[in-house]
MARVOKE-335066 format. One line per field, with one value per atom (N, C-alpha, C, O): chain; atom name; z negated, x negated, y. Coordinates in Angstrom, 2 decimals, padded with zeros to 5 digits. Layout:
chaine = c(A; ...);
atome = c(CA; ...);
w = c(Z; ...);
u = c(X; ...);
v = c(Y; ...);
# end
This chain:
chaine = c(A; A; A; A; A; A; A; A; A; A; A; A; A; A; A; A; A; A; A; A; A; A; A; A; A; A; A; A; A; A; A; A; A; A; A; A; A; A; A; A; A; A; A; A; A; A; A; A; A; A; A; A; A; A; A; A; A; A; A; A; A; A; A; A; A; A; A; A; A; A; A; A; A; A; A; A; A; A; A; A; A; A; A; A; A; A; A; A; A; A; A; A; A; A; A; A; A; A; A; A; A; A; A; A; A; A; A; A; A; A; A; A; A; A; A; A; A; A; A; A; A; A; A; A; A; A; A; A; A; A; A; A; A; A; A; A; A; A; A; A; A; A; A; A; A; A; A; A; A; A; A; A; A; A; A; A; A; A; A; A; A; A; A; A; A; A; A; A; A; A; A; A; A; A; A; A; A; A; A; A; A; A; A; A; A; A; A; A; A; A; A; A; A; A; A; A; A; A; A; A; A; A; A; A; A; A; A; A; A; A; A; A; A; A; A; A; A; A; A; A; A; A; A; A; A; A; A; A; A; A; A; A; A; A; A; A; A; A; A; A; A; A; A; A; A; A; A; A; A; A; A; A; A; A; A; A; A; A; A; A; A; A; A; A; A; A; A; A; A; A; A; A; A; A; A; A; A; A; A; A; A; A; A; A; A; A; A; A; A; A; A; A; A; A; A; A; A; A; A; A; A; A; A; A; A; A; A; A; A; A; A; A; A; A; A; A; A; A; A; A; A; A; A; A; A; A; A; A; A; A; A; A; A; A; A; A; A; A; A; A; A; A; A; A; A; A; A; A; A; A; A; A; A; A; A; A; A; A; A; A; A; A; A; A; A; A; A; A; A; A; A; A; A; A; A; A; A; A; A; A; A; A; A; A; A; A; A; A; A; A; A; A; A; A; A; A; A; A; A; A; A; A; A; A; A; A; A; A; A; A; A; A; A; A; A; A);
atome = c(N; CA; C; O; N; CA; C; O; N; CA; C; O; N; CA; C; O; N; CA; C; O; N; CA; C; O; N; CA; C; O; N; CA; C; O; N; CA; C; O; N; CA; C; O; N; CA; C; O; N; CA; C; O; N; CA; C; O; N; CA; C; O; N; CA; C; O; N; CA; C; O; N; CA; C; O; N; CA; C; O; N; CA; C; O; N; CA; C; O; N; CA; C; O; N; CA; C; O; N; CA; C; O; N; CA; C; O; N; CA; C; O; N; CA; C; O; N; CA; C; O; N; CA; C; O; N; CA; C; O; N; CA; C; O; N; CA; C; O; N; CA; C; O; N; CA; C; O; N; CA; C; O; N; CA; C; O; N; CA; C; O; N; CA; C; O; N; CA; C; O; N; CA; C; O; N; CA; C; O; N; CA; C; O; N; CA; C; O; N; CA; C; O; N; CA; C; O; N; CA; C; O; N; CA; C; O; N; CA; C; O; N; CA; C; O; N; CA; C; O; N; CA; C; O; N; CA; C; O; N; CA; C; O; N; CA; C; O; N; CA; C; O; N; CA; C; O; N; CA; C; O; N; CA; C; O; N; CA; C; O; N; CA; C; O; N; CA; C; O; N; CA; C; O; N; CA; C; O; N; CA; C; O; N; CA; C; O; N; CA; C; O; N; CA; C; O; N; CA; C; O; N; CA; C; O; N; CA; C; O; N; CA; C; O; N; CA; C; O; N; CA; C; O; N; CA; C; O; N; CA; C; O; N; CA; C; O; N; CA; C; O; N; CA; C; O; N; CA; C; O; N; CA; C; O; N; CA; C; O; N; CA; C; O; N; CA; C; O; N; CA; C; O; N; CA; C; O; N; CA; C; O; N; CA; C; O; N; CA; C; O; N; CA; C; O; N; CA; C; O; N; CA; C; O; N; CA; C; O; N; CA; C; O; N; CA; C; O; N; CA; C; O; N; CA; C; O; N; CA; C; O; N; CA; C; O; N; CA; C; O; N; CA; C; O; N; CA; C; O; N; CA; C; O; N; CA; C; O; N; CA; C; O; N; CA; C; O);
w = c(-041.63; -040.62; -040.65; -039.61; -041.73; -041.74; -041.16; -040.31; -041.47; -040.70; -039.46; -038.89; -038.79; -037.51; -036.86; -035.74; -037.12; -036.73; -036.82; -035.85; -038.08; -037.94; -036.96; -036.58; -036.69; -035.57; -034.28; -033.62; -033.94; -032.83; -032.41; -031.23; -033.60; -033.26; -033.24; -032.94; -033.70; -033.70; -032.67; -032.17; -031.65; -030.69; -029.53; -028.55; -029.63; -028.75; -028.93; -028.06; -030.11; -029.95; -029.55; -028.83; -029.65; -029.08; -027.97; -027.34; -027.39; -025.70; -025.06; -023.84; -025.54; -025.10; -024.15; -022.95; -024.74; -023.76; -022.35; -021.33; -022.35; -021.20; -020.27; -019.11; -020.85; -020.22; -019.82; -018.75; -020.53; -020.38; -019.10; -018.57; -018.72; -017.27; -017.81; -017.71; -018.44; -018.80; -017.88; -017.17; -017.56; -016.46; -017.18; -017.51; -017.31; -018.08; -017.69; -016.61; -018.26; -017.71; -016.69; -016.66; -015.77; -014.85; -015.37; -016.26; -015.02; -015.59; -015.05; -015.51; -014.18; -013.89; -013.99; -013.19; -014.87; -015.31; -016.12; -016.09; -016.80; -017.55; -017.50; -017.27; -017.68; -017.34; -018.41; -019.60; -018.06; -018.70; -019.96; -020.98; -019.75; -021.12; -022.04; -023.25; -021.73; -022.75; -023.60; -024.76; -022.59; -023.37; -024.34; -025.38; -023.84; -025.04; -026.17; -027.30; -025.80; -027.19; -027.90; -029.12; -027.34; -027.93; -028.96; -030.14; -028.48; -029.27; -030.25; -031.31; -030.11; -031.04; -032.12; -033.32; -031.73; -032.95; -033.82; -035.02; -033.06; -033.62; -034.81; -036.01; -034.43; -035.33; -036.06; -037.17; -036.05; -037.13; -038.29; -039.48; -037.82; -038.70; -039.64; -040.87; -038.49; -039.24; -040.39; -041.30; -040.07; -041.04; -041.95; -042.84; -042.28; -043.06; -044.66; -045.68; -044.57; -046.01; -046.50; -047.71; -045.81; -046.06; -046.62; -047.69; -045.81; -046.48; -047.35; -047.86; -047.70; -048.79; -049.97; -050.89; -049.83; -050.96; -051.24; -052.42; -050.53; -050.42; -051.10; -051.89; -050.61; -050.81; -052.66; -053.40; -052.90; -054.06; -055.43; -056.61; -054.80; -055.75; -055.55; -056.43; -054.66; -054.52; -055.56; -056.13; -055.59; -056.19; -057.73; -058.42; -058.45; -059.28; -060.22; -061.42; -059.32; -059.69; -059.69; -060.79; -058.98; -059.12; -060.65; -061.42; -060.93; -062.10; -063.28; -064.34; -063.30; -064.13; -064.30; -065.41; -063.32; -063.71; -064.01; -064.12; -064.09; -064.48; -063.61; -063.89; -062.48; -061.30; -061.80; -062.29; -061.57; -061.70; -061.12; -059.89; -061.57; -060.55; -059.93; -060.39; -058.84; -057.48; -058.33; -057.87; -059.30; -059.72; -061.09; -061.26; -062.05; -063.17; -062.54; -063.61; -061.94; -061.37; -060.61; -059.39; -060.89; -060.38; -059.11; -058.46; -058.49; -057.28; -056.39; -055.29; -056.91; -055.70; -055.58; -054.46; -056.77; -056.35; -055.67; -054.98; -055.72; -055.08; -053.18; -052.25; -053.16; -051.86; -051.33; -050.11; -052.20; -051.54; -051.05; -050.21; -051.92; -051.73; -050.25; -049.42; -050.21; -048.80; -047.65; -046.52; -048.11; -046.82; -046.38; -045.16; -047.12; -047.32; -046.37; -045.56; -046.81; -046.39; -044.71; -043.69; -044.77; -043.33; -042.15; -041.06; -042.75; -041.89; -041.68; -040.56; -042.83; -042.56; -041.49; -040.52; -041.51; -040.56; -038.93; -038.09; -038.89; -037.85; -037.43; -036.38; -037.91; -037.98; -037.34; -036.41; -037.89; -037.52; -035.75; -034.85; -035.64; -034.40; -033.24; -032.09; -033.99; -032.83; -032.48; -031.37; -033.72; -033.18; -032.05; -030.97; -032.63; -031.32; -030.05; -029.08; -029.81; -028.64; -027.89; -026.66; -028.61; -028.35; -027.94; -026.92; -028.80; -028.14; -027.19; -026.41; -026.96; -025.77; -024.58; -023.74; -024.49; -023.68; -023.16; -021.96; -024.17; -023.49; -023.03; -022.22; -023.78; -022.93; -021.48; -020.80; -020.94; -019.44; -018.56; -017.34);
u = c(043.17; 043.12; 041.66; 041.08; 041.20; 039.71; 038.81; 038.00; 038.82; 038.15; 038.15; 037.22; 039.19; 039.41; 038.97; 038.54; 038.92; 038.65; 037.11; 036.45; 036.34; 035.19; 034.31; 033.14; 035.24; 034.37; 034.47; 033.45; 035.74; 035.97; 035.01; 034.68; 034.47; 033.56; 032.34; 031.45; 032.24; 030.64; 030.61; 029.61; 031.42; 031.57; 031.43; 030.72; 031.96; 031.78; 030.47; 030.23; 029.70; 028.13; 027.58; 026.68; 027.61; 026.65; 026.82; 025.88; 027.66; 027.87; 027.61; 027.59; 027.36; 027.28; 025.87; 025.93; 024.58; 023.69; 023.96; 023.40; 024.59; 024.75; 025.62; 025.27; 026.84; 027.66; 027.01; 027.41; 026.10; 025.78; 025.09; 024.75; 024.97; 023.89; 022.92; 023.27; 021.61; 020.88; 020.13; 019.55; 019.86; 019.21; 018.26; 018.77; 017.13; 016.00; 016.33; 016.89; 016.12; 016.14; 015.29; 014.22; 015.39; 014.33; 013.69; 014.29; 012.75; 012.05; 012.68; 012.38; 013.42; 013.83; 015.42; 016.15; 015.85; 017.50; 017.60; 018.76; 017.01; 017.09; 016.40; 015.20; 016.87; 016.09; 015.12; 015.44; 014.17; 012.90; 013.04; 012.39; 014.14; 014.27; 014.96; 014.78; 015.62; 016.41; 015.34; 015.41; 014.42; 013.29; 012.48; 012.02; 012.36; 011.60; 012.28; 011.81; 013.61; 014.51; 014.64; 014.55; 014.87; 014.90; 013.67; 013.86; 012.57; 011.17; 011.12; 010.59; 011.61; 011.63; 012.79; 012.72; 013.52; 014.92; 014.46; 014.71; 013.62; 012.87; 011.73; 012.00; 010.64; 009.90; 010.62; 010.07; 011.59; 012.30; 012.97; 012.93; 013.47; 014.32; 013.37; 013.31; 012.47; 011.68; 010.50; 010.07; 010.09; 009.35; 009.86; 009.05; 011.22; 011.91; 011.92; 011.89; 011.95; 011.72; 010.47; 010.41; 009.42; 008.07; 007.92; 007.33; 008.55; 008.43; 009.20; 008.99; 010.29; 010.84; 010.05; 009.74; 009.77; 008.77; 007.39; 007.16; 006.81; 005.90; 006.01; 005.19; 007.38; 007.89; 008.31; 008.29; 008.58; 009.48; 008.49; 008.76; 007.25; 005.94; 005.19; 004.38; 005.35; 004.55; 005.60; 005.08; 006.56; 007.34; 007.32; 007.11; 007.44; 006.94; 005.90; 005.93; 004.89; 003.33; 003.44; 003.11; 003.72; 003.74; 004.70; 004.24; 005.54; 006.21; 005.62; 005.88; 004.83; 003.61; 002.62; 002.09; 002.13; 001.27; 001.78; 000.94; 003.25; 003.85; 004.25; 004.17; 004.71; 005.31; 006.88; 007.57; 007.25; 008.93; 009.93; 009.95; 010.74; 011.54; 012.38; 012.59; 012.92; 013.71; 015.13; 015.66; 015.85; 016.79; 017.13; 016.57; 017.90; 018.39; 019.35; 019.95; 019.86; 020.62; 020.31; 020.21; 020.19; 019.43; 019.83; 019.03; 021.30; 021.94; 021.11; 020.77; 020.73; 019.90; 018.78; 018.31; 017.77; 016.66; 016.65; 015.66; 017.70; 017.68; 017.86; 017.27; 018.79; 018.86; 018.08; 018.12; 017.12; 016.04; 014.71; 013.88; 014.80; 013.60; 014.00; 013.14; 015.11; 015.71; 015.49; 015.18; 015.72; 015.55; 014.07; 013.88; 013.11; 011.93; 011.19; 010.27; 011.99; 011.08; 011.89; 011.31; 012.93; 013.68; 012.65; 012.16; 012.60; 011.51; 010.40; 009.91; 009.88; 008.18; 008.69; 007.94; 009.58; 010.12; 009.83; 009.03; 010.86; 011.00; 009.46; 009.07; 008.76; 007.19; 006.39; 005.58; 006.71; 005.95; 006.59; 006.03; 007.51; 008.51; 007.85; 007.47; 007.86; 007.55; 005.91; 005.38; 005.34; 003.64; 003.49; 002.93; 004.27; 004.21; 004.61; 003.95; 005.71; 005.86; 004.99; 005.00; 004.33; 003.36; 002.22; 001.64; 001.67; 000.58; 000.76; -000.18; 001.88; 002.33; 002.03; 001.21; 002.80; 002.73; 001.49; 001.42; 000.34; -000.81; -001.89; -002.80; -001.55; -002.22; -001.93; -002.74; -000.70; -000.40; -001.08; -000.92);
v = c(-059.45; -058.39; -057.75; -057.43; -057.62; -056.71; -057.75; -057.37; -058.88; -060.03; -059.95; -059.39; -060.49; -060.23; -058.96; -059.23; -057.77; -056.21; -056.45; -056.08; -057.14; -056.82; -057.97; -057.84; -059.10; -060.16; -059.19; -058.97; -058.62; -058.23; -057.04; -056.92; -055.98; -055.19; -055.36; -054.56; -056.93; -057.64; -057.88; -057.37; -058.65; -059.41; -058.16; -058.37; -057.19; -056.18; -055.13; -054.30; -055.27; -054.89; -055.71; -055.29; -057.18; -058.02; -058.05; -058.55; -057.72; -058.11; -056.84; -056.99; -055.32; -054.15; -054.44; -054.18; -055.00; -054.96; -055.61; -055.19; -056.36; -057.37; -056.44; -056.22; -055.87; -054.84; -053.39; -052.93; -052.63; -051.44; -051.67; -052.73; -050.46; -050.08; -048.95; -047.77; -049.32; -048.36; -047.63; -048.45; -046.53; -046.02; -044.72; -043.65; -044.97; -043.81; -042.21; -042.07; -041.27; -040.27; -039.76; -040.38; -038.77; -038.59; -037.36; -036.75; -036.99; -035.95; -034.38; -033.28; -034.61; -033.31; -033.46; -032.87; -034.18; -034.02; -033.07; -032.66; -032.53; -031.21; -030.19; -030.31; -029.15; -028.12; -027.54; -027.55; -027.13; -026.91; -026.22; -026.43; -025.22; -024.31; -025.31; -025.12; -026.19; -026.90; -028.03; -028.43; -028.31; -029.28; -028.63; -029.10; -027.43; -026.68; -026.22; -026.26; -025.69; -025.47; -026.72; -026.60; -028.19; -029.14; -029.34; -029.62; -029.19; -029.13; -028.31; -028.66; -027.21; -025.71; -026.38; -026.14; -026.98; -027.32; -028.43; -028.46; -029.56; -030.66; -030.10; -030.22; -029.58; -028.67; -027.82; -027.79; -027.08; -026.31; -026.99; -026.68; -027.78; -029.02; -029.78; -029.80; -030.52; -031.37; -030.91; -031.63; -029.48; -028.69; -028.27; -028.01; -027.99; -027.56; -028.16; -027.47; -029.66; -030.23; -029.83; -029.61; -029.67; -029.41; -028.27; -028.13; -027.13; -025.82; -025.38; -024.28; -026.18; -026.04; -026.37; -025.61; -027.57; -028.20; -027.17; -026.89; -026.80; -025.77; -024.39; -023.92; -023.71; -022.65; -022.62; -021.64; -023.66; -024.33; -024.42; -024.22; -024.81; -025.17; -023.73; -023.44; -022.95; -021.72; -020.50; -019.54; -020.69; -019.92; -020.49; -019.49; -021.47; -021.85; -021.54; -021.29; -021.62; -021.42; -019.75; -019.30; -019.00; -017.63; -017.40; -016.56; -017.87; -017.47; -018.05; -017.48; -019.16; -019.61; -018.68; -018.68; -017.73; -017.21; -015.46; -014.57; -015.21; -014.28; -013.34; -012.15; -013.80; -012.98; -012.85; -013.76; -011.54; -011.24; -012.13; -012.02; -012.94; -013.87; -012.97; -011.85; -013.40; -012.77; -012.54; -011.53; -013.05; -012.91; -013.56; -014.65; -013.15; -014.00; -014.91; -015.04; -015.47; -016.01; -017.48; -017.31; -018.45; -019.53; -019.98; -020.65; -019.64; -019.80; -019.04; -019.47; -017.75; -016.76; -017.07; -016.87; -017.74; -017.81; -018.98; -019.21; -019.91; -021.08; -020.70; -021.25; -019.66; -019.43; -018.63; -018.48; -017.85; -017.16; -017.83; -017.46; -019.03; -019.81; -020.98; -021.27; -021.38; -021.70; -020.90; -021.30; -019.45; -018.58; -018.31; -018.27; -018.14; -017.80; -019.29; -019.21; -020.70; -021.66; -021.71; -022.07; -021.39; -021.61; -020.39; -020.69; -019.22; -018.32; -019.01; -019.14; -019.53; -020.16; -021.49; -021.61; -022.28; -023.16; -022.63; -023.05; -021.50; -020.70; -020.26; -020.78; -019.59; -019.35; -020.69; -020.63; -021.61; -023.04; -022.98; -022.35; -023.56; -023.36; -022.38; -022.61; -021.28; -019.82; -020.24; -020.26; -020.54; -020.64; -021.66; -021.50; -023.00; -024.19; -023.65; -024.02; -022.72; -022.41; -021.33; -021.24; -020.64; -019.63; -020.26; -019.86; -021.52; -021.99; -022.71; -022.84; -023.34; -023.97; -023.21; -023.60; -021.92; -021.37; -020.66; -020.37; -020.33; -019.97; -021.11; -020.95; -022.36; -023.61; -023.87; -024.50; -023.36; -023.46; -022.27; -022.23);
# end
């Protein structure tokens, strides 16, 4: 049973390029605001892993130099680090939007 289902799925996937009718998007298919929002979303979530790493390393460095911790609870510290990193990622996306608007 599993083998026959796998064969049927494989055949459908192999025949899809022959059956599918691909037409590329035209430049005016989406409104301009949705393209800007998509770019901001990509930058926000794309820069998030980098900002989490930088924020975590900066926080660890600050603690090693004698700064007081955010909280004694590890979960609260982690949420604070993620919140700061999210704000930095939002700042990156906002800076890209402002720079893009100023260039026009």
